C-alpha positions as CSV (number, residue, x, y, z in Angstrom):
1,A,-38.5,-23.7,-27.9
2,I,-38.8,-22.8,-24.3
3,R,-41.2,-20.1,-23.4
4,R,-40.6,-18.1,-20.3
5,C,-43.4,-16.3,-18.5
6,T,-42.9,-14.1,-15.5
7,Y,-45.6,-12.7,-13.3
8,S,-45.2,-9.9,-10.8
9,T,-46.9,-10.2,-7.5
10,G,-45.2,-7.2,-6.1
11,K,-42.9,-9.2,-3.9
12,V,-39.2,-9.7,-4.2
13,S,-38.5,-13.1,-5.7
14,D,-35.9,-15.3,-3.9
15,F,-33.8,-17.2,-6.4
16,G,-31.4,-18.7,-3.9
17,Q,-29.1,-15.8,-3.3
18,P,-30.2,-13.5,-0.5
19,T,-30.5,-9.8,-1.3
20,S,-30.8,-7.0,1.2
21,A,-34.5,-6.6,0.2
22,S,-35.4,-10.3,0.6
23,H,-33.3,-11.0,3.6
24,P,-32.6,-7.8,5.6
25,Q,-30.7,-9.8,8.3
26,S,-28.1,-11.0,5.8
27,A,-26.5,-7.5,5.5
28,N,-26.2,-7.5,9.2
29,N,-24.7,-11.0,9.2
30,T,-22.1,-10.0,6.6
31,R,-21.2,-7.0,8.7
32,L,-21.0,-9.1,11.8
33,W,-18.8,-11.7,10.0
34,W,-16.5,-8.9,8.9
35,V,-16.2,-7.5,12.4
36,K,-15.4,-11.0,13.7
37,W,-12.8,-11.5,11.0
38,Q,-11.1,-8.2,11.8
39,F,-11.1,-9.0,15.5
40,H,-9.4,-12.4,14.9
41,A,-6.9,-10.8,12.5
42,V,-6.1,-8.1,15.1
43,S,-5.9,-10.7,17.9
44,F,-3.6,-12.9,15.8
45,L,-1.3,-9.9,15.2
46,D,-1.3,-9.1,18.9
47,K,-0.2,-12.7,19.6
48,E,2.5,-12.4,16.9
49,K,3.9,-9.3,18.6
50,K,3.9,-11.1,21.9
51,L,6.0,-13.9,20.4
52,M,8.9,-11.4,19.7
53,K,10.8,-9.9,22.6
54,E,12.8,-6.7,22.6
55,G,15.9,-7.0,20.4
56,E,14.7,-10.0,18.3
57,I,14.6,-10.0,14.5
58,T,12.7,-13.3,14.3
59,P,10.8,-15.0,17.2
60,G,13.3,-16.5,19.6
61,I,16.4,-15.2,17.9
62,A,18.0,-12.0,19.0
63,T,19.9,-9.5,16.9
64,K,23.1,-10.4,18.8
65,E,22.8,-14.0,17.6
66,Y,22.7,-13.0,14.0
67,I,25.8,-10.7,14.5
68,S,27.7,-13.6,16.2
69,R,26.8,-15.9,13.3
70,R,28.2,-13.4,10.8
71,K,31.3,-12.9,12.8
72,R,32.0,-16.7,12.9
73,L,31.6,-16.8,9.1
74,L,34.0,-13.9,8.7
75,E,36.6,-15.7,10.9
76,L,36.6,-18.5,8.4
77,L,37.1,-16.2,5.4
78,P,40.6,-15.5,4.1
79,E,41.8,-11.9,4.1
80,N,40.7,-9.7,1.1
81,S,37.7,-12.0,0.4
82,L,33.9,-11.7,0.3
83,A,31.0,-13.9,1.1
84,I,28.0,-13.3,-1.2
85,I,24.7,-14.9,-0.1
86,A,21.6,-14.5,-2.3
87,A,18.1,-14.6,-1.0
88,A,15.6,-16.9,-2.6
89,P,13.5,-15.5,-5.5
90,V,9.7,-15.6,-5.7
91,K,8.8,-18.6,-7.7
92,M,5.6,-18.5,-9.7
93,M,3.1,-21.3,-10.4
94,T,1.6,-19.3,-13.2
95,D,2.0,-15.8,-14.5
96,V,0.0,-14.4,-11.6
97,V,0.0,-17.1,-8.9
98,P,3.1,-17.4,-6.7
99,Y,4.2,-20.4,-4.7
100,T,4.4,-20.0,-1.0
101,F,7.7,-18.1,-0.4
102,R,10.4,-19.9,1.5
103,Q,13.6,-18.0,2.2
104,D,17.1,-19.5,1.4
105,A,18.3,-21.3,4.6
106,D,21.8,-19.7,4.5
107,Y,20.6,-16.2,3.9
108,L,18.0,-16.5,6.6
109,Y,20.5,-18.0,9.1
110,L,22.9,-15.1,8.6
111,T,20.5,-12.2,8.2
112,G,17.1,-13.1,9.6
113,C,15.6,-11.3,6.6
114,Q,12.5,-12.8,5.1
115,Q,12.3,-10.5,2.0
116,P,12.8,-12.2,-1.4
117,G,15.4,-11.1,-4.0
118,G,18.0,-9.6,-1.7
119,V,21.8,-10.1,-1.6
120,A,24.0,-10.0,1.5
121,V,27.7,-9.3,1.1
122,L,30.1,-10.0,4.0
123,S,33.7,-8.8,4.2
124,H,36.3,-7.9,6.8
125,E,36.4,-4.3,5.7
126,C,32.7,-3.4,5.7
127,G,31.0,-6.2,7.7
128,L,27.5,-6.7,6.3
129,C,26.1,-4.9,3.3
130,M,22.7,-5.9,2.0
131,F,21.2,-5.1,-1.4
132,M,17.4,-5.2,-1.6
133,P,15.2,-4.9,-4.7
134,E,13.0,-1.8,-5.1
135,P,9.6,-2.4,-3.5
136,K,6.8,-2.9,-6.0
137,P,3.5,-1.1,-5.4
138,H,0.6,-3.4,-4.9
139,V,-2.0,-3.3,-7.6
140,C,-5.6,-3.5,-6.1
């Protein structure tokens, strides 16, 4: 049998993981790391905004380009017909871990929409009609 004895010297014991009592500077370092991370996240988002110009849906592709793509497809369709293009679904590795989402190429080419699970319907009468799934609240 292993016998365990502990003796108190009145000091905080350090067992490898720093605590705020044993390492008061670690709380400040954590806070500093968080501030640096937030700064980098915000600066990344600022750069992302700069990539997109006025009137663009995706970086480098304007709204007018997507409209002209849909018009070219409609010119190929016979009268009284529809084009139905489905977005890619979210694929799951396990019950709770999704794969990295990659949108269907045709759907993305015609709509510029990155949301999964949608359906785009094109016709001569109504133009583009998109159906999107209800947004799911995030569980924290």
